[in-house]
N, C-alpha and C positions, 0 to 999 in steps of 0.2 A: 699550191694557192687554188688552183681550179676545183681541186676536190673539195676545198673550204666552201668555194662558192657555190658548187652543186649542193653541198649539204645545208648551207643557210637558206638556198632557195627552197630546198625540200621542207625545212621547219617552217618557213613563211606560209608555203602553201597549205601545210598542215594546219598552221595556225588560222589561216584565213577560212578554211574549210570549216573548222570547230566554231569560229566567230559566225559564220553564215548559219550553220546548224543552230546556234544559240539564238541568232537574230529570228530565224524562221520560227522558233519555239516561243520566244517571248513576244514575239510580233501578234499573237493570238491574244485577244481580249478574254477569251476562256483560260488561257493559261495563266494569266496575270490574276485572275479572279481566284483560280484554285491555289495560287501561290499564297495570295492574301488570306485566303481560307485556311490554309495550314498556319499561319501565322496567328490568325484569330484562335483556332482551337487548340494550338500551342500555348498561347496566353491564358485561356481558359484552364489548361491542366494545370499551369504554374500558379495561377491565382487560386483556383479550388473554391472560387465564389466569393473571396474575401476582397475587400476593398485596397486598392493599392496601383502600383504602375502596371502590373500585368492585367488587372481588370480593366484599367482604362485603354490598354492597347486592345484587349478584346472588344469592348464597346465601340471604340473609334473604327477599327478595322472592319467590324460588322457594318457599320454605317456606311463606310466607304466602298465596300463591296456591293452595295445595293445600286450604285452608279454603274456598275459593270453589267448588272442585269436589266437596264433600261430597255424597254421594248422587246425584250427576250420571250415575252408572250408569243409573238410572231412565229418563232420557232416551232413552239407547240401547236399553235394553229394551222401551220403549215404541214406539220406531221398528222394532224388530225384529219386534214382534207385529202391527204395524199393516200391514194388506195393500196391496200396491201397486195403482194402477190397472192395469185388464186389458189396456190398450193398451201397458203396459211390457214389453219384451223379456224373456225369462226370463234371459239372461246379464246384463242390467243389475241385475234384481232380486236375482240371487244376489250380485253384487259388492257391492250396496248393504246386504244383510243381513250379508256377511261383514264389512263396515266396521263396521256396528253391533255385533258380536260382539268385535271386535278391540279397537275404541274403549272399548267397555265393560269389556272385560277390563283395558285400560291404567288405566282411571278406578279401578276396584276395586283393582288391585294399587296404584295411586299412593296410595290411603288407607293402606294398609299400610306404605308407604315414609314417609308422614307420620308414622306412629306411631313409626317407627324414627327418623327425623330429629329429631323432637321429644323424644326421650329416654324415650317411654312405653315402646316396645318395645327392649329392650336388645341383640338380636344383630345387632350391624353387618354381619356376613359374610352373613346372610340378606337384610338390608335392601339392601344393594348388589347382591346378586344379583336380587332381585324389583325393583329400579329398573331394571336393564338388560333384564329380561325385559319389563317395562311399556313401556320405550321401543321395543322391537322391535315390541311390539304396536300401539303409535302409528303407527311408521313404516309397518307393514303396512297398517294401516287407512287411512292417508293415501295410500298407494299405489292402493288400492281405490278411493278418492275419486276419483284423478286419472283412472283408467280409466272410472269412471262419467261424470265430466264430459266426458272426450273422446266418450264415446258420445253423451252427450245433446246436445253441440254439434253432432254430425253429423246427428242426428235433426232438431234445431231448423234446420239449414241446410237440409235437404232439405224441411222444411215451409214455409221461407220461399221457395224455389224455386217450390214448388207454388202457394203463395199469389200470388206474382209473375205466375205464368203465367196464373192465372184472372184476375187484375187486368187483364192486358194483354187478355184475351180478352174481359172485361166492357167495357172501356173501347173497344175495337173494335167490339163489339156494340151500343154505346151503351146498356147497361143502365141501370136507375134509379140516381139518384144514391145512395139509401140502400143498395143493393147494392154499389156501388163503394166507400162510405165505410166498410162492413162490412169489406170485404176490406182496406182500408188500415189499419183499426184493428187487423185480425188479424196483419198484417205487422209493425205497430210493436210489438205484443205479443210477436211472436216474436223480433224484433231485441233487445227489452229483456231478455227471457229469455236470450239468446244472449250479451250483454253480461255479464249477472250471473254466468253459468256461465264465461265466460272468465276472468273475475277470479277465481271459485274454482279454476279450473284453475292459473291461476298461482300462488296461495296454496298449494295443495297440493303442487306441484312443489317451490317453495322449502321447504315445510316437511319434504320428505323429505330434502333435504340438511341442514336444522337437526337432524333425528333423527339422520343420519349423523354430524354434527360432535357432539352430545351423547354418541354411543355411542362416539365416536373410533375411526370405521372408517377414515377416511384422514386421520389427524392432520396430515400434511405438507401436504394440499391443503385441507382443511376445518378451518382453524385455529378457535381459540376467537374471533378477531375476525370471521373469515367468517361463523361461525355466529351471532355476535352481530347482525351487519349484516343476514343474512337473517331472522333472528327477529324482529328490529325491523321490518323491512319487512311480514312477514306479520301483524305485530301491528297495524300501522298500516293494513292492508287490512281486518282485521277490525272495527277501531274504525269505519272508514268504512262497512262493511256493517251495523253496529249502529245507525247513525244512524236516528231515527225519520224517516217520510216528512212532508215540508213540507206544512203545512196549506194545503187548497185555497184559492184565492183566490176570495174572495165576488164574486159577480156585481153589478155596480153598478145600483141602482134608477133607473128611467128617471124 
């Protein structure tokens, strides 16, 4: 009986931890936005631009998502005014700040588009024009992000090679274990950063094509179904990136 009670308590503890993890994840407005984005582009993939239930879900979810982005321009403004580390090359700094300006403009215009789509602002022609301008801003900002990620991956790769060279030298010279371990930790940190940036790079490249699809720049190649598939993929990547870190395992007491 006691064994059963211990087992039941263990199951409850695990369930409580899983629910806490889920609550932390879904508690972020950004997470809910990306889940809605996955629904939006999944619906676009299903509808393939044809009228129907999936098309309505696509349009309604797109409109609902704009509420999640209210005042998100502030985030880009803060990033724009925040100084970069002195070690960051000037071209990367300029690309990053350009991205902040472009994405901030996209988010600001997107709020006016939301007013038009929801019926508060009555000028449809102006709303449609601002919608296209905002999408071009997002596309350009995403392109800047792509260039930044490429440059940062190159920098990280050089840092990894430098650390590996120092590690080989340290091992050959039989340096202290702590120094060797410090170099191994530095290499691990660089590789982790490179992995995260590579994922960002994939997402930004795909989002450029999503923007091109929404703007219908190549309608025969980037069809609504292709746009939906790419948008759904980048949404899943964003959902993965927003996962909270797993709790550190507690060391067993001796």
